[in-house]
C-alpha positions in Angstrom: 71.7 -195.6 -60.4 71.8 -194.7 -56.8 70.6 -191.1 -55.8 71.8 -188.8 -53.1 68.3 -189.0 -51.7 68.0 -192.7 -51.7 71.3 -192.7 -49.9 69.9 -189.9 -47.1 66.7 -191.9 -47.0 68.5 -195.0 -46.1 70.9 -193.6 -43.5 68.0 -191.7 -41.8 66.4 -195.0 -41.6 69.5 -196.8 -40.1 70.3 -194.1 -37.7 73.9 -193.3 -39.4 73.3 -190.2 -41.4 76.0 -188.7 -39.2 79.1 -190.8 -40.4 79.1 -192.9 -43.3 81.7 -196.2 -42.9 82.3 -198.5 -45.8 80.5 -201.5 -44.2 77.3 -198.8 -44.0 78.0 -198.3 -47.6 78.0 -202.0 -48.4 74.8 -202.4 -46.4 73.2 -199.5 -48.3 74.0 -201.3 -51.8 72.4 -204.9 -50.6 69.4 -202.8 -49.5 69.2 -201.1 -52.9 69.6 -204.2 -54.5 66.9 -205.8 -52.5 64.3 -203.1 -53.0 65.5 -203.1 -56.9 65.3 -206.8 -56.8 68.2 -207.3 -59.3 71.6 -208.5 -58.1 74.3 -206.0 -57.5 77.4 -208.1 -58.0 77.2 -209.3 -61.8 79.0 -206.2 -62.8 82.9 -205.9 -62.7 85.4 -203.5 -64.2 87.9 -205.4 -66.6 91.7 -205.5 -66.1 94.2 -204.1 -68.6 93.9 -207.1 -70.6 90.2 -206.7 -70.8 89.9 -209.8 -68.6 87.0 -209.5 -65.7 88.1 -210.6 -62.4 86.6 -213.9 -61.0 83.7 -213.8 -58.9 85.2 -215.1 -55.4 82.5 -216.9 -53.0 83.7 -218.1 -49.8 81.0 -221.2 -48.4 80.8 -221.5 -44.5 78.6 -224.2 -43.4 78.5 -228.0 -43.3 77.6 -231.1 -45.3 74.7 -229.7 -47.0 77.4 -227.5 -48.7 80.1 -229.9 -49.3 78.1 -233.3 -50.4 78.7 -233.7 -54.1 80.7 -230.9 -53.9 78.2 -228.4 -54.7 80.3 -225.5 -54.7 82.7 -227.1 -57.6 79.4 -228.1 -59.5 78.7 -224.4 -59.4 81.8 -223.3 -61.0 81.5 -225.9 -63.6 78.1 -224.5 -64.5 79.1 -221.0 -64.6 82.2 -222.1 -67.0 79.9 -224.3 -69.3 77.2 -221.2 -69.7 80.3 -219.5 -71.4 80.2 -216.6 -68.8 82.9 -214.1 -68.9 83.2 -213.7 -65.3 84.5 -217.3 -63.8 83.3 -218.5 -60.3 86.1 -219.3 -57.8 85.0 -221.0 -54.5 86.5 -221.8 -51.2 84.8 -223.5 -48.1 85.0 -223.6 -44.5 82.7 -226.6 -44.0 82.6 -229.5 -41.3 79.9 -232.2 -41.0 77.0 -231.2 -38.8 78.4 -227.7 -37.7 76.2 -224.8 -36.7 77.3 -221.0 -37.3 77.7 -220.7 -33.5 80.4 -223.2 -33.7 82.1 -221.9 -36.9 82.0 -218.5 -34.8 83.6 -220.2 -31.9 86.4 -221.8 -33.4 87.6 -218.8 -35.5 88.9 -220.7 -38.6 85.7 -219.3 -40.7 86.4 -215.6 -39.3 90.0 -215.8 -40.4 89.1 -216.9 -44.0 86.7 -213.9 -43.9 89.3 -211.7 -42.6 91.7 -212.6 -45.1 89.5 -210.7 -47.6 89.3 -210.7 -51.4 86.0 -212.1 -51.3 83.0 -210.7 -53.5 80.3 -212.9 -51.5 80.4 -214.9 -48.4 77.7 -217.8 -48.4 76.3 -218.7 -44.6 74.7 -222.2 -44.3 73.4 -222.8 -40.8 72.3 -226.1 -39.6 69.4 -227.6 -41.3 67.3 -227.4 -37.9 68.6 -224.4 -37.0 65.8 -222.2 -38.6 63.3 -224.7 -36.7 64.7 -225.2 -33.4 67.2 -222.3 -32.6 66.2 -219.3 -34.8 67.2 -216.8 -32.2 70.6 -218.3 -32.0 70.9 -218.4 -35.9 69.9 -214.8 -36.1 72.5 -213.7 -33.7 75.2 -215.4 -35.3 74.4 -214.6 -38.9 74.3 -210.8 -37.7 77.5 -211.3 -36.3 79.0 -213.1 -39.3 77.5 -210.3 -41.7 79.2 -207.5 -39.8 82.4 -209.4 -40.6 81.8 -210.0 -44.1 80.8 -206.2 -44.9 84.1 -205.3 -42.8 86.2 -207.4 -45.4 84.6 -205.7 -48.3 82.1 -208.8 -49.3 78.4 -209.5 -49.2 76.5 -211.6 -47.2 74.3 -214.3 -48.9 72.2 -216.9 -46.8 71.6 -220.3 -47.9 68.4 -221.2 -47.4 68.2 -225.2 -46.9 65.5 -227.5 -47.4 63.0 -229.4 -45.2 63.8 -233.1 -44.5 62.3 -235.8 -46.2 59.9 -236.6 -43.3 59.0 -233.2 -42.5 58.0 -231.4 -45.8 55.3 -229.0 -44.2 58.3 -227.3 -42.4 59.7 -225.8 -45.5 57.5 -222.8 -45.0 58.6 -222.0 -41.7 62.2 -222.4 -42.6 61.8 -220.0 -45.7 59.9 -217.3 -43.5 63.0 -217.3 -41.1 65.8 -217.2 -43.5 63.5 -214.2 -45.4 63.3 -212.5 -41.9 67.1 -212.5 -40.9 68.1 -211.7 -44.5 66.0 -208.4 -44.3 67.1 -207.9 -40.9 70.8 -208.1 -41.5 70.6 -206.9 -45.0 72.1 -210.1 -46.5 70.8 -211.6 -49.9 69.1 -215.2 -49.7 69.4 -217.9 -52.0 66.1 -219.7 -52.0 67.3 -223.2 -52.4 64.8 -224.8 -50.2 61.9 -223.5 -52.1 63.3 -224.8 -55.2 63.7 -228.0 -53.4 59.9 -228.0 -52.2 58.8 -227.1 -55.7 60.7 -230.4 -57.0 59.0 -232.6 -54.4 55.6 -231.1 -55.1 55.3 -231.1 -58.9 58.3 -233.7 -60.0 58.3 -236.5 -57.4 60.0 -238.9 -59.4 63.3 -236.8 -59.4 65.3 -238.0 -56.0 66.7 -234.9 -54.4 67.7 -236.8 -51.1 70.5 -239.2 -50.1 68.9 -242.2 -48.9 69.3 -241.0 -45.1 66.4 -238.3 -45.8 68.2 -235.6 -45.2 71.4 -234.9 -47.2 71.0 -234.2 -50.9 71.7 -236.5 -53.8 73.8 -235.2 -56.6 70.9 -234.1 -58.3 69.9 -232.0 -55.1 73.1 -230.7 -54.9 73.0 -229.8 -58.5 69.3 -227.9 -58.1 71.3 -226.0 -55.1 74.1 -224.8 -57.3 71.6 -223.9 -60.0 69.9 -221.7 -57.7 73.3 -220.2 -56.7 74.1 -219.7 -60.2 70.7 -217.8 -60.7 71.3 -215.4 -57.9 75.0 -214.7 -58.8 74.7 -214.2 -62.3 70.9 -213.3 -62.9 71.0 -215.8 -65.5 68.8 -218.9 -66.3 71.0 -222.0 -66.0 69.2 -223.5 -68.7 71.7 -225.4 -71.1 74.3 -225.7 -68.2 76.7 -228.8 -68.0 74.4 -231.9 -66.1 77.4 -234.3 -66.4 79.9 -232.7 -64.1 83.3 -234.8 -63.4 86.4 -234.3 -61.6 89.5 -236.2 -61.2 90.5 -237.6 -57.8 93.6 -239.7 -57.4 94.2 -239.9 -61.1 90.4 -241.4 -61.4 87.7 -239.6 -62.7 84.5 -239.0 -60.3 80.9 -237.9 -61.5 79.8 -234.9 -59.1 76.2 -235.4 -61.0 75.4 -237.1 -64.1 72.1 -237.2 -64.9 69.5 -237.4 -68.2 68.5 -234.5 -70.0 64.9 -234.0 -69.1 65.9 -234.1 -65.4 68.5 -231.5 -65.8 66.4 -229.2 -67.8 63.5 -229.6 -65.1 66.1 -228.7 -62.1 67.3 -225.7 -64.3 64.1 -224.2 -65.0 62.9 -224.4 -61.5 66.0 -223.1 -60.2 65.5 -220.0 -62.3 61.7 -219.7 -61.9 62.1 -219.9 -57.9 64.9 -217.0 -57.8 62.7 -215.0 -60.0 59.5 -215.6 -57.8 61.4 -215.2 -54.8 63.2 -212.1 -55.5 60.0 -210.3 -56.7 57.9 -211.6 -53.7 56.6 -208.5 -51.4 
C-alpha cells in the first residue's frame, strides 16, 4: 500500500510537492514499484461480466522487435500460460530506426497519444547505448513524458551485444539501467538473458546468421523476459511451438525442442528476478 508519507517524500525528492499532476502520480507509481521490486500492472479490476481487461502494450522500435514477430510470440506465451488477463500488442517499427527518428516522424507519437495503452515499450537502435547514449537518454526522456501523459508506463527494451562483441553487454546494461532509473521507466533485461544463454548454453543459437538480429529462439527468449516482467510469473511450461497463418499458410514463428525451450524459459525468469532485486 502506498502511504501518504511515501508520496510526500517522493514529491519532495522530485521538487513537485506543490502540485500533483497525473504524470507525476504515474511516475510515483513506477518509483514505488521499482523500490518494492514488484510489477504494478498485474492487477486490474474486472468488468461487469467478471472478465479482466487485456493488458495493452505498444512496441516502438525496429527489427529487433519485429523479427520473428516477437510481440505475437509474447501474446501466445501469455495465452498458453492460461493467464486471465490476455496481452494485446501493437507496434510502430521500422528497420534500423533509432528513437530519435521515431520522434521526428511523429507516427510513434500519434500512436502514444491515441491512448488506451497500459505499457509502451521503447527499443533503441542496437548501437545507441554504446555510440550515442546521450541522444538515447534525451529521446527516452521525451517519449517517457508523452507516455505518462497518455496514462501509460514506459518500459525500456534492453537489447543484446552483437555476436562479435559480447564484452559490450555490460556497458549496454549499465546505460539502460541508468536511463531507466533516471526517467522512471521499467527495464526488460533481455540483453542480460541473452548474455547468460551465450555463456552457459552456447549450443543454443540466438543469432540470425548476420550476427546481430535474433533467431526465432532469440526472439522467443526476449518474449519470455517481457512475459516475466509484465506478469511477474515464470514462463515455464509456455508454448514453444508458435504458429500463425499467413496467406492461408501456417508459418512457424518459433518451433524448438522441449529442452531448449525449458532452458530459455528458466533463464528469462531467473534473469528477471536477479535484475529487479539487484541494487
